[in-house]
TISE-735313 format. One record per residue: residue in one letter; x, y, z of N, C-alpha, C, CB in turn. Coordinates in Angstrom, 1 decimal, padded with zeros to 4 digits. Atoms other than C-alpha are relative to their C-alpha. Glycine has a CB too. Layout:
<nodes>
node rest:A	nu:X	nv:Y	nw:Z	cau:X	cav:Y	caw:Z	cu:X	cv:Y	cw:Z	cbu:X	cbv:Y	cbw:Z .
...
</nodes>
This chain:
<nodes>
node rest:M	nu:000.9	nv:-000.5	nw:-000.9	cau:130.1	cav:-027.2	caw:-190.5	cu:-001.5	cv:-000.4	cw:-000.7	cbu:000.3	cbv:001.6	cbw:000.4 .
node rest:K	nu:001.3	nv:000.2	nw:000.5	cau:126.4	cav:-028.3	caw:-190.7	cu:-000.8	cv:001.3	cw:000.0	cbu:-000.8	cbv:-001.1	cbw:000.7 .
node rest:Q	nu:000.9	nv:-001.3	nw:000.0	cau:123.8	cav:-025.8	caw:-191.6	cu:-001.4	cv:-000.6	cw:000.4	cbu:000.0	cbv:000.7	cbw:-001.6 .
node rest:I	nu:001.3	nv:000.2	nw:-000.5	cau:120.4	cav:-025.6	caw:-190.3	cu:-001.1	cv:001.0	cw:-000.6	cbu:000.0	cbv:000.1	cbw:001.6 .
node rest:F	nu:000.9	nv:-000.9	nw:000.8	cau:117.4	cav:-024.2	caw:-192.4	cu:-001.4	cv:000.0	cw:000.7	cbu:-000.1	cbv:-000.5	cbw:-001.6 .
node rest:T	nu:001.3	nv:000.2	nw:-000.5	cau:113.9	cav:-023.3	caw:-191.1	cu:-000.8	cv:000.1	cw:-001.3	cbu:-000.4	cbv:001.1	cbw:001.3 .
node rest:I	nu:001.1	nv:000.1	nw:001.1	cau:110.8	cav:-024.0	caw:-193.2	cu:-001.3	cv:000.0	cw:000.6	cbu:000.2	cbv:-001.2	cbw:-000.8 .
node rest:G	nu:001.4	nv:000.3	nw:-000.5	cau:107.2	cav:-023.7	caw:-192.7	cu:-000.9	cv:-000.5	cw:-001.2	cbu:-000.8	cbv:001.4	cbw:000.7 .
node rest:H	nu:000.8	nv:000.5	nw:001.1	cau:104.7	cav:-025.5	caw:-194.8	cu:-001.0	cv:000.9	cw:-000.8	cbu:-000.8	cbv:-001.1	cbw:000.5 .
node rest:S	nu:001.1	nv:-000.8	nw:000.6	cau:102.2	cav:-022.7	caw:-195.3	cu:-001.1	cv:-000.7	cw:-000.7	cbu:000.6	cbv:000.9	cbw:-000.9 .
node rest:N	nu:001.0	nv:000.7	nw:000.7	cau:099.8	cav:-023.7	caw:-197.8	cu:000.4	cv:-000.8	cw:-001.3	cbu:-001.0	cbv:001.0	cbw:-000.4 .
node rest:R	nu:-000.7	nv:000.8	nw:001.2	cau:102.1	cav:-025.7	caw:-200.1	cu:-000.6	cv:-001.3	cw:-000.1	cbu:001.5	cbv:-000.1	cbw:000.2 .
node rest:T	nu:000.3	nv:001.3	nw:000.4	cau:101.3	cav:-028.8	caw:-201.7	cu:001.1	cv:-000.8	cw:000.5	cbu:-000.1	cbv:-000.2	cbw:-001.5 .
node rest:W	nu:-001.2	nv:000.9	nw:-000.2	cau:103.3	cav:-031.9	caw:-200.8	cu:001.0	cv:000.0	cw:-001.1	cbu:-000.4	cbv:-001.4	cbw:000.2 .
node rest:S	nu:-001.0	nv:-000.1	nw:001.2	cau:104.9	cav:-031.8	caw:-204.2	cu:000.9	cv:001.3	cw:000.0	cbu:-000.9	cbv:000.0	cbw:-001.3 .
node rest:D	nu:-000.9	nv:-001.2	nw:-000.1	cau:106.1	cav:-028.2	caw:-203.7	cu:000.8	cv:000.0	cw:001.0	cbu:-000.7	cbv:001.3	cbw:000.1 .
node rest:F	nu:-000.9	nv:000.1	nw:-001.1	cau:107.2	cav:-028.8	caw:-200.4	cu:001.4	cv:-001.0	cw:-000.2	cbu:-000.8	cbv:-000.4	cbw:001.2 .
node rest:A	nu:-000.9	nv:000.9	nw:000.1	cau:109.2	cav:-031.9	caw:-201.2	cu:001.1	cv:000.4	cw:-001.2	cbu:-000.8	cbv:-001.2	cbw:-000.2 .
node rest:S	nu:-001.0	nv:-000.6	nw:001.1	cau:110.7	cav:-030.1	caw:-204.4	cu:001.0	cv:001.0	cw:000.7	cbu:-000.8	cbv:000.7	cbw:-001.1 .
node rest:M	nu:-000.8	nv:-000.9	nw:-000.7	cau:112.0	cav:-027.4	caw:-202.1	cu:001.0	cv:-000.5	cw:000.8	cbu:-000.7	cbv:000.6	cbw:000.7 .
node rest:L	nu:-001.0	nv:000.8	nw:-000.9	cau:113.7	cav:-030.0	caw:-199.8	cu:001.0	cv:-000.5	cw:-000.9	cbu:-000.7	cbv:-001.2	cbw:000.8 .
node rest:V	nu:-000.8	nv:000.6	nw:000.7	cau:115.3	cav:-031.7	caw:-202.6	cu:000.9	cv:001.1	cw:-000.9	cbu:-000.7	cbv:-001.0	cbw:-000.7 .
node rest:K	nu:-000.7	nv:-001.2	nw:000.6	cau:116.3	cav:-028.3	caw:-204.4	cu:001.2	cv:000.4	cw:000.9	cbu:-000.9	cbv:001.2	cbw:-000.1 .
node rest:N	nu:-001.0	nv:-000.8	nw:-000.9	cau:118.1	cav:-027.1	caw:-201.4	cu:000.9	cv:-001.0	cw:000.8	cbu:-000.8	cbv:001.0	cbw:001.2 .
node rest:C	nu:-001.0	nv:001.2	nw:-000.5	cau:119.8	cav:-030.6	caw:-200.6	cu:-000.2	cv:-000.3	cw:001.5	cbu:001.6	cbv:000.5	cbw:-000.1 .
node rest:I	nu:000.6	nv:000.1	nw:-001.2	cau:117.8	cav:-030.9	caw:-197.4	cu:-000.1	cv:-001.6	cw:000.2	cbu:-001.4	cbv:000.8	cbw:000.0 .
node rest:T	nu:000.0	nv:001.4	nw:-000.2	cau:118.3	cav:-034.5	caw:-196.0	cu:-000.8	cv:-000.6	cw:001.1	cbu:001.3	cbv:-000.4	cbw:000.2 .
node rest:M	nu:000.7	nv:000.3	nw:-001.2	cau:116.5	cav:-034.4	caw:-192.7	cu:-000.9	cv:001.1	cw:000.3	cbu:000.8	cbv:-000.3	cbw:001.2 .
node rest:I	nu:001.0	nv:-001.0	nw:-000.6	cau:113.4	cav:-032.7	caw:-191.2	cu:000.0	cv:-000.2	cw:001.4	cbu:-001.5	cbv:-000.2	cbw:-000.6 .
node rest:V	nu:000.3	nv:-000.1	nw:-001.3	cau:113.4	cav:-031.9	caw:-187.6	cu:-001.1	cv:000.7	cw:000.5	cbu:001.0	cbv:000.4	cbw:000.6 .
node rest:D	nu:001.4	nv:-000.7	nw:-000.4	cau:109.9	cav:-031.1	caw:-186.3	cu:000.1	cv:000.4	cw:001.3	cbu:-001.3	cbv:-001.0	cbw:-000.1 .
node rest:V	nu:-000.2	nv:-000.4	nw:-001.4	cau:110.0	cav:-029.0	caw:-183.3	cu:-001.4	cv:000.3	cw:000.7	cbu:001.0	cbv:001.2	cbw:000.1 .
node rest:L	nu:001.2	nv:-000.3	nw:-000.6	cau:106.2	cav:-028.7	caw:-182.9	cu:-000.3	cv:-001.2	cw:001.1	cbu:-001.1	cbv:000.1	cbw:-001.2 .
node rest:R	nu:000.4	nv:001.0	nw:-001.1	cau:104.8	cav:-030.4	caw:-179.6	cu:-001.0	cv:-000.9	cw:-000.5	cbu:-000.6	cbv:000.8	cbw:001.2 .
node rest:F	nu:000.9	nv:000.9	nw:000.5	cau:101.9	cav:-031.7	caw:-181.4	cu:-000.1	cv:000.3	cw:-001.5	cbu:-001.3	cbv:000.2	cbw:000.6 .
node rest:P	nu:-000.1	nv:-000.2	nw:001.4	cau:102.9	cav:-032.0	caw:-185.1	cu:-001.3	cv:-000.3	cw:-000.7	cbu:001.0	cbv:-000.6	cbw:-000.6 .
node rest:G	nu:001.3	nv:000.2	nw:000.7	cau:099.9	cav:-031.8	caw:-187.4	cu:-000.6	cv:001.3	cw:-000.6	cbu:-001.0	cbv:-000.7	cbw:000.8 .
node rest:S	nu:000.8	nv:-001.3	nw:000.5	cau:097.6	cav:-029.4	caw:-189.5	cu:-001.4	cv:-000.7	cw:-000.4	cbu:000.9	cbv:000.8	cbw:-001.4 .
node rest:R	nu:001.2	nv:000.3	nw:000.4	cau:094.0	cav:-029.9	caw:-189.8	cu:-000.5	cv:000.3	cw:-001.3	cbu:-000.7	cbv:000.5	cbw:000.8 .
node rest:R	nu:000.0	nv:-000.4	nw:001.4	cau:093.8	cav:-028.0	caw:-193.0	cu:000.6	cv:-000.6	cw:-001.1	cbu:000.4	cbv:001.1	cbw:-000.1 .
node rest:Y	nu:-001.0	nv:000.6	nw:000.9	cau:096.8	cav:-029.6	caw:-194.5	cu:000.4	cv:-001.4	cw:000.5	cbu:001.4	cbv:000.9	cbw:-000.1 .
node rest:P	nu:-000.4	nv:001.2	nw:-000.6	cau:096.7	cav:-033.2	caw:-193.6	cu:001.1	cv:-000.9	cw:-000.5	cbu:-000.9	cbv:-000.6	cbw:000.0 .
node rest:H	nu:-001.2	nv:000.7	nw:000.4	cau:099.7	cav:-034.3	caw:-195.6	cu:001.0	cv:000.6	cw:000.7	cbu:000.3	cbv:000.0	cbw:-001.4 .
node rest:F	nu:-001.2	nv:-000.4	nw:-000.8	cau:101.7	cav:-032.3	caw:-193.1	cu:-000.3	cv:-000.6	cw:001.3	cbu:000.3	cbv:001.7	cbw:000.2 .
node rest:N	nu:000.1	nv:000.6	nw:-001.3	cau:100.5	cav:-034.5	caw:-190.2	cu:001.2	cv:-000.9	cw:000.2	cbu:-001.4	cbv:-000.8	cbw:000.2 .
node rest:K	nu:-001.4	nv:000.8	nw:-000.4	cau:103.3	cav:-036.6	caw:-188.5	cu:000.0	cv:-001.2	cw:-000.7	cbu:000.2	cbv:-000.3	cbw:001.6 .
node rest:A	nu:000.1	nv:001.3	nw:000.5	cau:102.3	cav:-040.0	caw:-189.9	cu:000.2	cv:000.2	cw:-001.5	cbu:-001.3	cbv:-000.7	cbw:000.5 .
node rest:S	nu:000.0	nv:-000.1	nw:001.6	cau:101.7	cav:-038.7	caw:-193.5	cu:001.4	cv:000.6	cw:-000.3	cbu:-001.3	cbv:001.1	cbw:-000.6 .
node rest:M	nu:-001.3	nv:-000.5	nw:000.2	cau:104.9	cav:-036.8	caw:-193.3	cu:001.2	cv:-001.0	cw:000.0	cbu:000.2	cbv:000.8	cbw:001.0 .
node rest:I	nu:-000.8	nv:001.1	nw:-000.1	cau:106.9	cav:-039.8	caw:-192.1	cu:000.1	cv:-000.8	cw:-001.2	cbu:-000.4	cbv:-000.6	cbw:001.1 .
node rest:K	nu:000.3	nv:000.9	nw:001.1	cau:105.6	cav:-041.9	caw:-194.9	cu:000.5	cv:000.8	cw:-001.3	cbu:-001.6	cbv:-000.5	cbw:000.0 .
node rest:S	nu:-000.5	nv:-000.8	nw:001.2	cau:106.2	cav:-039.2	caw:-197.6	cu:001.4	cv:000.3	cw:000.0	cbu:-000.8	cbv:001.2	cbw:-000.1 .
node rest:L	nu:-001.5	nv:-000.4	nw:-000.2	cau:109.7	cav:-038.2	caw:-196.3	cu:000.8	cv:-001.3	cw:-000.4	cbu:000.3	cbv:000.5	cbw:001.5 .
node rest:T	nu:-000.6	nv:001.3	nw:000.1	cau:110.7	cav:-041.9	caw:-196.3	cu:-000.1	cv:-000.5	cw:-001.5	cbu:-000.8	cbv:-001.0	cbw:000.8 .
node rest:D	nu:000.0	nv:000.2	nw:001.5	cau:109.5	cav:-042.3	caw:-199.9	cu:000.9	cv:000.7	cw:-000.8	cbu:-001.3	cbv:000.3	cbw:-000.7 .
node rest:E	nu:-000.9	nv:-000.9	nw:000.7	cau:111.7	cav:-039.5	caw:-200.9	cu:001.3	cv:000.0	cw:000.6	cbu:-000.5	cbv:001.3	cbw:-000.1 .
node rest:N	nu:-001.3	nv:000.1	nw:-000.7	cau:114.7	cav:-040.9	caw:-198.9	cu:000.4	cv:001.1	cw:000.8	cbu:001.1	cbv:-000.3	cbw:-000.8 .
node rest:L	nu:-000.5	nv:-001.3	nw:-001.0	cau:114.7	cav:-038.0	caw:-196.4	cu:-000.5	cv:-000.6	cw:001.4	cbu:-000.7	cbv:001.7	cbw:-000.5 .
node rest:K	nu:000.2	nv:000.4	nw:-001.4	cau:114.7	cav:-038.5	caw:-192.6	cu:-001.0	cv:001.0	cw:000.7	cbu:001.3	cbv:-000.1	cbw:000.7 .
node rest:Y	nu:001.0	nv:-001.0	nw:-000.9	cau:112.0	cav:-037.2	caw:-190.0	cu:000.6	cv:-000.4	cw:001.3	cbu:-001.9	cbv:-000.2	cbw:-000.2 .
node rest:V	nu:-000.4	nv:000.2	nw:-001.3	cau:113.0	cav:-036.6	caw:-186.6	cu:-000.9	cv:000.8	cw:000.8	cbu:001.4	cbv:000.3	cbw:000.3 .
node rest:Q	nu:000.8	nv:-001.0	nw:-000.6	cau:110.6	cav:-035.1	caw:-184.1	cu:000.8	cv:000.2	cw:001.3	cbu:-001.6	cbv:-000.3	cbw:000.2 .
node rest:H	nu:-000.8	nv:-000.3	nw:-001.1	cau:112.6	cav:-033.1	caw:-181.3	cu:-000.6	cv:001.3	cw:000.6	cbu:001.5	cbv:000.2	cbw:-000.4 .
node rest:I	nu:000.6	nv:-001.1	nw:-000.5	cau:110.7	cav:-030.9	caw:-179.1	cu:000.9	cv:001.1	cw:000.9	cbu:-001.0	cbv:-000.5	cbw:000.8 .
node rest:M	nu:-000.8	nv:-000.9	nw:-000.5	cau:112.7	cav:-027.8	caw:-178.2	cu:-000.6	cv:001.3	cw:000.4	cbu:000.9	cbv:000.1	cbw:-000.8 .
node rest:R	nu:000.7	nv:-001.2	nw:-000.7	cau:110.1	cav:-025.5	caw:-176.7	cu:000.6	cv:000.4	cw:001.1	cbu:-001.3	cbv:-000.3	cbw:000.4 .
node rest:Y	nu:-000.6	nv:-000.7	nw:-001.0	cau:111.5	cav:-023.0	caw:-174.5	cu:001.5	cv:-000.4	cw:000.4	cbu:-001.0	cbv:-000.1	cbw:001.2 .
node rest:Q	nu:-001.3	nv:000.3	nw:-000.3	cau:115.0	cav:-024.3	caw:-174.9	cu:000.8	cv:001.0	cw:-000.9	cbu:000.3	cbv:-001.4	cbw:-000.2 .
node rest:R	nu:-000.6	nv:-000.9	nw:000.7	cau:116.8	cav:-021.2	caw:-176.2	cu:001.5	cv:-000.3	cw:-000.3	cbu:-000.2	cbv:001.2	cbw:000.5 .
node rest:S	nu:-001.5	nv:000.2	nw:000.0	cau:120.2	cav:-022.6	caw:-175.5	cu:000.3	cv:-000.9	cw:-001.3	cbu:000.5	cbv:-000.8	cbw:001.3 .
node rest:V	nu:-000.4	nv:000.7	nw:001.4	cau:119.8	cav:-024.8	caw:-178.8	cu:000.2	cv:000.7	cw:-001.2	cbu:-001.0	cbv:-001.0	cbw:-000.4 .
node rest:Y	nu:-000.3	nv:-000.9	nw:001.2	cau:120.0	cav:-021.9	caw:-181.0	cu:001.4	cv:000.8	cw:000.1	cbu:-001.2	cbv:001.1	cbw:-000.1 .
node rest:V	nu:-001.1	nv:-000.7	nw:000.2	cau:123.3	cav:-020.5	caw:-182.1	cu:-000.2	cv:000.7	cw:-001.4	cbu:001.4	cbv:-000.9	cbw:000.2 .
node rest:F	nu:000.3	nv:-000.9	nw:001.3	cau:123.0	cav:-017.6	caw:-184.7	cu:001.1	cv:-000.3	cw:-001.0	cbu:000.0	cbv:001.7	cbw:000.4 .
node rest:G	nu:-000.9	nv:000.4	nw:001.2	cau:124.4	cav:-018.8	caw:-188.1	cu:000.8	cv:-001.4	cw:000.2	cbu:001.2	cbv:001.2	cbw:-000.2 .
node rest:N	nu:-000.9	nv:001.3	nw:-000.1	cau:126.0	cav:-022.1	caw:-186.7	cu:-000.9	cv:-001.0	cw:000.7	cbu:001.5	cbv:000.0	cbw:000.7 .
node rest:Y	nu:000.6	nv:001.1	nw:-000.7	cau:124.9	cav:-025.5	caw:-185.4	cu:001.0	cv:-000.4	cw:001.0	cbu:-000.4	cbv:-001.2	cbw:-001.1 .
node rest:C	nu:-000.8	nv:000.6	nw:-001.0	cau:126.1	cav:-026.6	caw:-182.3	cu:-000.4	cv:-001.3	cw:000.7	cbu:000.2	cbv:000.8	cbw:001.0 .
</nodes>
C-alpha cells in the first residue's frame, strides 16, 4: 500500500525542505495548488521546484484536486 504525506513549505529554506523529503523517503511531490508559487519564497515557485526536485532525483506532478473530496481516503491511498 502506498502512503501519502502532506507537507507545507512554511518558511523553510530549500535545503531544509529537500532534507525533509529525503529523510522521509519521499520520491514524488504532487502539487495540488491551482496556481503554484510563492512571492515571499521564490524557491517554491513551480519552475524552481521542478528544477530543484529533478536535481534531487525526485518527481514533481501538478494535479489540481480542488473541491474533489472523493480523492481523499482517510489513512489510505486509493
